N, C-alpha and C positions, 0 to 999 in steps of 0.2 A: 537460584531461580530468579529470573527477571520479573519484577512486578510491573504489571500493566493495568492501569486504572481506566484508560479510555483508548478506543481504537478508532482511527479516522481514515477515511478513504478519499483519495483525490480522484475526481472523475476525468480530468484531463490527462492524456498519456504522458509518460516520461520516457526519454531515450534511455534504454537499458544499458548503454555504455556509461551512464552517469555513475560516478563514484560517490563516496560518502559526502564530500563537500558540496557537490552539485545537488545531491538528493536533499541535503540539509538546507541548502539555499532555496530549493523548491518548497520544502515544508514551510519555511519562513514566508515565502511569497504567497502561498495558498492559505496557510493557517495562521499567519501572523507571528508565531513563535513556536519553537519546539519545546513543549512542556515536558517536565520530568514525568516519567512513568506513563508516557503516551506512545502509542504505535501509529505510524503513518504508512498507508499502503498506496502503491502506485502500480499501474500496468502500462505496458507498451500499447501501440496503436492496434496491433493484432490481438491483443489480450491473451497471448500465449506465454507471457512472462510477467512476473510480479516482483516488485522489490518492497521490502518492509524496513523502514527506519524506526528504531526504538531508542528513545532517550531514557536511560536508566537512572538519571539523577547525577551521574558522574561524567558520562560521555555518551556516545551514540554507537549503536549496533546497526549494521546494514546487512540484510539477508536477501537472497533472491531465490525464486523458484521458476523453473522452465518446464512447460508441458511438452512432451514429445508429440502428442496428438491432442486435438481438441483445443479449447480455449476457455478462459475464465468467463463467467457471466458477470460482466462489468457494467455498472450503470453509466448512462451517458451524461454529458455536461448539461443537458436540458434539466437535469435534476439538481443543478447547483454545482458549484466548484468542489464542494466537500460534503461528506456524509459521515455521521457518527454510526459506528456499528456496535452491536452487542457481541459478547463472546460467542454466542450461538450463531449469529450471522457470519462471523469470521470463520468459524468451523465449517459452516455450509459452503462458504466461498472457496476455501482451500481444499475441501474434500470432494466437492461436486463441481463438475465443469461440463460444458456443452461440447460434445464430440462432433467434429466435422470430418469423420473418418471416411 
């Protein structure tokens, strides 16, 4: 199991073609450093895709999720470039999404 102590959300969109190195560079640009045992979430402009970069203390994991319908309810950059989420907020984000069916 991967240990996650903090969950961070970037409000600016990320190009979903980004691979591990590009996502890691964005983490450093937005958060200053990729801290061990932290997860960093990004969405695309349409908020129908999300990428999560996790630093496990040894390396990084990059996972993605794509919604076939609807979109994630993603905060705007007017709330700042980054937000810290609780585990409950992360669960709500990934389980519930606004449908534009």
